[in-house]
C-alpha positions as CSV (number, residue, x, y, z in Angstrom):
1,M,51.8,143.3,8.3
2,R,48.6,142.4,9.5
3,N,48.0,139.4,7.1
4,K,51.9,138.0,8.0
5,K,51.2,138.2,11.8
6,M,48.3,136.1,11.4
7,N,50.1,134.0,9.4
8,I,52.4,133.3,12.1
9,L,49.2,133.3,14.7
10,V,48.5,130.1,12.2
11,L,51.9,128.5,11.8
12,L,52.2,128.7,15.5
13,T,48.8,127.2,16.7
14,A,49.6,124.5,13.8
15,L,52.8,123.8,15.7
16,L,50.9,123.6,19.0
17,I,48.5,121.3,17.9
18,M,51.0,118.6,16.4
19,I,52.7,119.0,19.5
20,F,50.0,118.1,22.0
21,V,47.8,116.3,19.9
22,T,50.1,114.1,18.1
23,G,53.2,113.8,20.2
24,C,56.7,114.3,19.9
25,G,57.9,110.8,19.5
26,D,58.8,109.2,16.3
27,S,57.9,106.1,14.8
28,K,60.7,103.6,14.7
29,T,58.7,100.6,13.1
30,A,61.3,100.4,9.9
31,E,64.0,100.1,12.6
32,V,62.5,97.3,15.1
33,K,61.0,95.1,12.3
34,E,63.4,92.7,12.4
35,Y,63.8,92.5,15.8
36,A,60.2,93.0,17.5
37,K,59.1,89.6,19.2
38,T,55.8,88.9,21.4
39,I,56.2,87.6,25.3
40,D,56.2,83.8,23.8
41,E,59.7,84.4,22.3
42,L,60.8,85.3,25.3
43,T,64.4,84.0,25.7
44,I,66.5,84.5,28.8
45,P,70.6,84.4,28.9
46,E,72.5,81.6,30.6
47,G,73.6,82.3,33.9
48,T,70.8,84.7,34.8
49,E,69.7,84.5,38.5
50,I,67.1,87.4,39.0
51,V,65.0,88.0,36.0
52,A,63.3,91.5,37.0
53,F,60.1,93.3,35.1
54,G,59.8,96.9,35.4
55,E,56.4,98.3,34.9
56,A,56.4,101.8,33.7
57,T,53.4,102.6,35.9
58,H,51.3,101.7,38.7
59,G,48.4,102.7,37.2
60,N,47.9,100.7,34.0
61,S,46.2,97.3,34.0
62,D,48.6,96.5,30.5
63,F,52.1,96.3,33.0
64,Q,50.1,94.0,35.4
65,E,48.8,91.4,32.7
66,L,52.8,91.5,31.3
67,K,54.0,90.5,34.6
68,T,51.8,87.8,34.8
69,E,52.4,86.7,30.9
70,I,56.0,86.9,31.5
71,F,56.1,84.9,34.4
72,K,54.4,82.3,33.2
73,K,56.3,82.1,30.2
74,L,59.0,81.7,32.9
75,V,57.4,79.0,34.5
76,E,56.4,77.2,31.4
77,S,59.8,76.8,30.1
78,G,61.0,75.5,33.2
79,E,63.3,78.5,34.0
80,V,61.9,80.0,37.4
81,K,59.4,78.7,40.7
82,S,58.8,81.7,42.5
83,F,57.0,85.7,42.1
84,C,58.4,88.0,44.3
85,L,56.2,91.1,44.1
86,E,56.5,95.2,45.2
87,G,54.7,94.2,48.5
88,H,55.4,93.9,52.0
89,S,57.3,91.2,52.7
90,G,54.7,89.3,55.1
91,C,52.1,88.8,52.5
92,Y,53.7,85.8,51.1
93,L,52.9,83.1,53.7
94,T,49.3,83.8,53.4
95,V,49.5,83.6,49.9
96,N,51.8,80.7,50.0
97,D,49.0,79.0,51.9
98,Y,46.6,79.6,49.6
99,I,48.5,78.1,46.4
100,N,49.6,75.4,47.9
101,G,46.2,74.2,48.6
102,G,45.7,75.3,52.6
103,E,43.3,76.7,54.9
104,T,43.7,80.3,53.3
105,T,40.8,81.4,50.7
106,L,41.4,83.4,48.0
107,D,39.7,86.7,49.2
108,E,42.1,86.3,52.6
109,A,45.0,85.8,49.8
110,M,44.4,89.0,47.9
111,D,43.7,91.2,51.3
112,A,46.6,90.0,52.3
113,L,48.4,92.0,49.3
114,N,48.0,95.2,51.1
115,F,49.0,97.4,48.6
116,R,45.5,98.6,46.5
117,I,46.7,98.6,43.0
118,Y,46.8,94.3,43.4
119,K,43.0,94.5,44.0
120,T,42.3,93.5,40.7
121,E,41.3,90.8,38.5
122,T,44.5,89.9,36.7
123,C,45.7,89.2,40.4
124,E,43.3,87.5,41.5
125,E,43.5,85.0,38.5
126,L,47.3,84.8,39.0
127,L,47.1,83.8,42.1
128,K,44.4,81.2,41.5
129,W,46.4,80.1,38.5
130,M,49.3,79.1,40.7
131,R,47.4,77.5,43.0
132,E,46.1,75.1,40.0
133,Y,49.7,75.0,38.5
134,N,50.7,73.8,42.3
135,L,48.0,71.0,43.0
136,E,49.3,69.7,40.2
137,Q,52.7,69.4,41.0
138,G,54.8,67.1,43.3
139,A,56.2,68.7,46.6
140,G,59.5,69.7,45.3
141,N,58.2,71.5,42.0
142,R,55.5,74.2,43.6
143,L,55.5,77.5,43.1
144,N,56.4,80.3,46.0
145,F,54.8,83.7,46.2
146,Y,57.1,86.3,48.1
147,G,56.9,90.1,49.0
148,Y,59.9,92.3,49.5
149,D,59.3,95.6,50.7
150,M,58.3,96.4,53.9
151,Q,56.3,99.0,54.5
152,D,53.6,97.6,57.2
153,D,55.1,96.5,60.9
154,E,52.2,94.6,61.9
155,P,52.9,91.1,59.5
156,Y,56.1,90.7,61.0
157,I,54.6,91.3,64.6
158,D,52.1,88.6,63.9
159,Y,54.4,86.3,62.9
160,L,56.9,86.8,65.7
161,T,54.3,86.2,67.9
162,K,52.2,83.4,67.0
163,K,54.5,81.3,64.5
164,A,57.7,82.2,66.4
165,G,56.2,81.9,70.1
166,I,57.8,85.5,70.9
167,D,55.7,87.3,74.2
168,G,53.5,90.0,72.5
169,S,54.5,92.2,75.5
170,M,58.4,92.6,74.0
171,F,56.9,94.7,70.7
172,D,55.3,97.1,73.2
173,K,55.7,100.9,71.6
174,V,57.7,99.2,68.6
175,S,54.9,99.8,66.2
176,I,55.6,102.7,63.3
177,D,52.3,104.5,65.0
178,D,53.8,104.7,68.3
179,V,55.9,107.7,68.8
180,S,56.1,107.8,72.4
181,L,59.9,105.8,71.7
182,T,62.6,107.6,69.6
183,L,64.2,105.3,66.9
184,N,67.1,104.4,69.2
185,E,65.1,102.7,71.9
186,K,62.9,100.8,69.4
187,L,65.8,99.5,68.0
188,D,67.4,98.7,71.4
189,K,64.0,96.7,71.8
190,I,64.4,95.0,68.7
191,G,68.0,93.6,69.6
192,L,66.4,92.3,73.0
193,I,63.8,89.9,70.7
194,R,66.5,89.3,68.3
195,A,68.5,87.9,71.9
196,E,65.3,85.7,72.5
197,L,64.9,84.5,69.0
198,E,68.1,83.9,69.0
199,K,67.7,81.2,72.0
200,M,65.3,79.2,69.4
201,A,67.7,78.9,66.8
202,D,67.3,74.7,67.1
203,D,63.8,74.8,67.5
204,P,62.3,72.0,64.8
205,S,58.9,73.5,65.8
206,I,60.0,77.2,64.1
207,D,61.6,78.4,60.7
208,Y,64.6,79.7,62.5
209,E,65.8,81.3,59.0
210,E,62.2,82.4,58.2
211,A,61.3,84.6,61.7
212,T,65.3,85.9,62.0
213,H,64.4,87.2,58.4
214,M,61.1,88.6,59.7
215,L,62.5,90.4,62.5
216,R,64.8,91.9,60.0
217,C,61.9,93.4,58.1
218,L,60.3,95.0,61.4
219,E,63.5,96.6,61.8
220,Q,63.7,97.9,58.0
221,C,59.9,99.4,58.5
222,V,60.8,101.0,62.1
223,I,63.8,102.7,60.3
224,L,62.1,103.5,57.1
225,F,59.0,105.0,58.9
226,D,61.4,107.1,61.1
227,A,62.7,108.5,57.9
228,Y,59.5,109.4,56.1
229,V,59.1,111.6,59.2
230,N,62.5,113.2,59.8
231,N,64.5,112.9,56.8
232,A,62.5,112.2,53.7
233,G,65.2,112.4,51.4
234,E,67.1,109.4,52.7
235,S,64.4,107.4,52.6
236,Y,63.6,106.5,48.8
237,K,67.6,105.4,48.9
238,L,67.1,103.9,52.3
239,R,64.2,101.5,51.0
240,D,65.6,100.8,47.9
241,G,68.4,99.4,49.5
242,Y,66.0,97.3,52.2
243,M,64.0,95.5,48.8
244,A,67.3,94.7,47.3
245,E,68.6,92.8,50.4
246,N,64.9,91.3,50.8
247,V,65.7,89.8,47.2
248,E,68.9,88.7,47.9
249,W,67.2,86.5,51.0
250,I,64.5,85.5,48.8
251,L,67.3,84.4,46.1
252,E,69.5,82.6,48.4
253,R,66.2,80.5,49.9
254,E,65.1,79.8,46.5
255,Q,68.6,78.9,46.0
256,E,68.2,76.2,48.8
257,L,66.0,74.8,47.3
258,G,67.6,74.1,44.2
259,R,66.4,76.9,41.9
260,N,68.8,79.0,40.2
261,M,66.7,82.0,39.0
262,I,63.6,84.0,40.7
263,F,61.5,86.7,38.8
264,V,60.6,90.1,40.3
265,T,58.4,92.9,39.7
266,G,57.7,96.3,40.7
267,H,58.2,99.8,38.8
268,A,60.5,100.0,36.6
269,G,62.3,103.1,38.7
270,H,63.0,100.6,41.4
271,I,64.0,97.7,38.8
272,S,65.9,100.0,36.3
273,K,69.5,99.4,36.3
274,L,70.2,103.1,36.1
275,P,68.8,105.1,39.0
276,Q,66.1,107.4,37.1
277,S,65.7,110.2,39.9
278,P,68.3,112.1,42.0
279,M,66.4,110.9,44.9
280,Y,68.1,107.7,45.0
281,Q,71.8,108.8,44.8
282,N,72.7,105.8,42.5
283,N,71.9,103.6,44.6
284,N,67.9,102.1,43.7
285,M,67.3,98.6,44.0
286,G,68.2,97.4,40.9
287,C,71.7,99.1,40.7
288,L,72.5,97.7,43.9
289,L,71.3,94.1,42.7
290,E,73.4,94.6,39.3
291,S,76.7,95.3,41.3
292,E,76.2,91.8,43.2
293,H,75.1,90.0,40.4
294,P,77.0,92.0,37.5
295,T,75.9,88.9,34.7
296,G,73.3,87.5,37.1
297,Y,70.5,90.3,36.6
298,Y,68.4,90.7,33.5
299,V,65.9,93.6,33.4
300,I,62.6,93.7,31.1
301,G,61.4,97.1,31.3
302,S,58.3,98.9,29.4
303,D,56.9,102.2,28.5
304,F,53.7,103.4,27.0
305,Y,53.1,105.9,24.0
306,R,49.8,107.1,25.5
307,T,48.5,106.0,28.3
308,T,45.1,106.8,30.6
309,A,45.9,106.0,34.2
310,N,43.6,105.2,37.3
311,L,45.9,107.5,40.2
312,P,45.2,108.4,43.1
313,N,45.5,112.4,44.4
314,S,46.8,113.7,47.4
315,K,43.2,112.7,49.1
316,G,43.4,109.0,47.9
317,E,40.8,109.9,45.5
318,R,41.7,108.2,42.5
319,G,40.8,109.5,39.2
320,K,41.4,108.4,35.2
321,H,44.4,110.9,33.8
322,S,46.0,110.6,30.4
323,F,49.8,111.4,29.2
324,K,51.8,110.9,26.3
325,S,55.4,110.0,26.4
326,D,57.9,111.4,23.5
327,D,59.3,107.1,23.1
328,G,59.7,106.6,19.3
329,F,60.1,102.6,20.0
330,A,56.5,103.3,22.0
331,K,54.4,105.0,19.0
332,S,56.1,101.9,17.1
333,A,54.2,99.8,19.0
334,K,50.7,100.9,17.3
335,D,51.9,98.9,13.8
336,F,52.5,95.3,16.4
337,G,49.1,95.0,17.2
338,G,49.8,97.6,20.3
339,R,53.0,96.2,21.8
340,Y,56.1,94.4,21.3
341,L,59.2,93.2,22.7
342,L,62.6,94.3,22.3
343,Q,65.4,92.4,23.3
344,F,68.9,94.2,22.9
345,D,71.2,91.5,22.6
346,D,69.6,90.8,19.8
347,V,70.1,93.6,17.8
348,D,73.0,94.3,15.6
349,T,75.5,96.5,17.5
350,A,76.7,98.4,14.4
351,S,72.7,98.9,13.5
352,T,71.5,102.9,13.8
353,L,68.9,100.9,16.2
354,Y,71.5,100.1,18.2
355,A,72.8,103.5,18.4
356,E,69.3,105.4,19.1
357,L,68.9,102.3,22.0
358,G,72.0,104.1,23.7
359,E,70.8,107.5,23.4
360,D,68.3,109.4,25.8
361,V,64.4,108.5,24.9
362,S,61.9,110.6,27.0
363,M,60.7,107.2,28.8
364,G,57.2,107.0,30.7
365,S,56.6,106.7,34.4
366,L,53.9,107.0,36.8
367,G,53.4,106.1,40.4
368,E,51.0,105.5,42.5
369,S,50.5,109.4,42.9
370,Y,48.8,112.5,40.7
371,S,48.8,116.4,40.4
372,V,47.7,118.4,38.1
373,L,51.3,119.6,37.7
374,M,51.9,116.5,36.1
375,H,50.4,117.8,33.2
376,I,52.7,120.7,33.3
377,I,56.1,120.0,34.5
378,K,56.7,116.7,31.7
379,R,59.8,115.5,34.7
380,T,56.9,114.3,36.9
381,H,56.4,111.7,34.5
382,I,59.0,111.6,31.4
383,V,62.4,110.3,32.3
384,N,64.9,110.7,30.0
385,A,67.4,108.0,29.4
386,A,69.2,105.7,27.4
387,P,67.3,102.4,27.1
388,L,70.5,100.3,26.9
389,D,72.0,102.1,30.1
390,C,68.3,101.0,31.9
391,Y,67.8,97.7,30.7
392,D,68.6,94.2,29.0
393,A,64.8,93.9,26.9
394,M,61.8,95.9,26.9
395,V,58.1,96.2,26.1
396,F,56.8,98.7,24.4
397,V,53.0,99.7,24.4
398,Y,51.1,102.2,22.3
399,D,47.8,102.5,24.2
400,A,47.6,102.0,28.1
401,E,44.8,101.0,29.6
402,P,43.3,102.3,33.5
403,L,43.8,99.7,35.8
404,K,40.8,98.1,36.6
405,L,39.8,97.7,40.9
406,K,37.7,95.2,42.1
């Protein structure tokens, strides 16, 4: 009996080692070999209006590098002239001035990218590349940079006072940091600013369309931060709805310039065509954009098999933390030089591979936060969903490296 118990203990120990050391994801190398591509081989379907790339994590350099590669590929193929980042909408004016050879310095342009995850050499090199590209082009062929988030009121107030000439006193107590007014009182003040701005609709010295967008972003920001305090559950859906609205504004602006396609990048949870959390209530940004552009929204997702991510804890202290997904497709990336692209339209719909893409896969998902509980509760860093339901294509990375911040 004692030997039997010992054998069972040895077996259980071996099983645990297999689970935690080797992972559970089966490699699918044989199935994907026929369809695996490089980024250079990426093709975008005709009629696409929005190409979106969803980053599996915010804390890895691989996904920042991938969005840059995809953007450059689309620019060089003549399909895209705009880069749209998950960052506040007000940042794009400063960055655009830099990439178009204005007086803005590279450091000032980088400072405008106010999210900490963008303080990297990869982002710096992207801006420098866009500037070099633009300086070689005619005015009508230059690249534009946009943000579509709205979590900072300062850029909008700054724009409306300096660029549109709105009296600064009208913004008194509108700031998200000021709690002396209720939300409705702040919105009433924004309504007065809107009425003032409407008087300038025919003023050739201002970009009225841009100014009204900046005021709308300020309004979004004020409403969102009130939700963060008073209705946190609603804030997820609210923010993604506003981001979708801002992407639509960018698309319209680019189309007015004769450009039919934009490139949008952000976390996969926002980009995915299927909400990856019940908090979104079927209203994440990707779901909303697809509903408006059923044949024009093309989504490239991403996943890792192993990752060491650079993440901040609740005190803002960053550290490197390792995780695994159970994604056999990502595990196969080891046999393709560490990563590969799979475009689902390439795959034979009668194949076993296509059927597997339609089944739930345990895909990795890490945002901009860390807790020790993430090592215990898998759903904090794993999304169980069918790739076909979420994306039109995916880039799979075997071993994702931590983000290197400057």
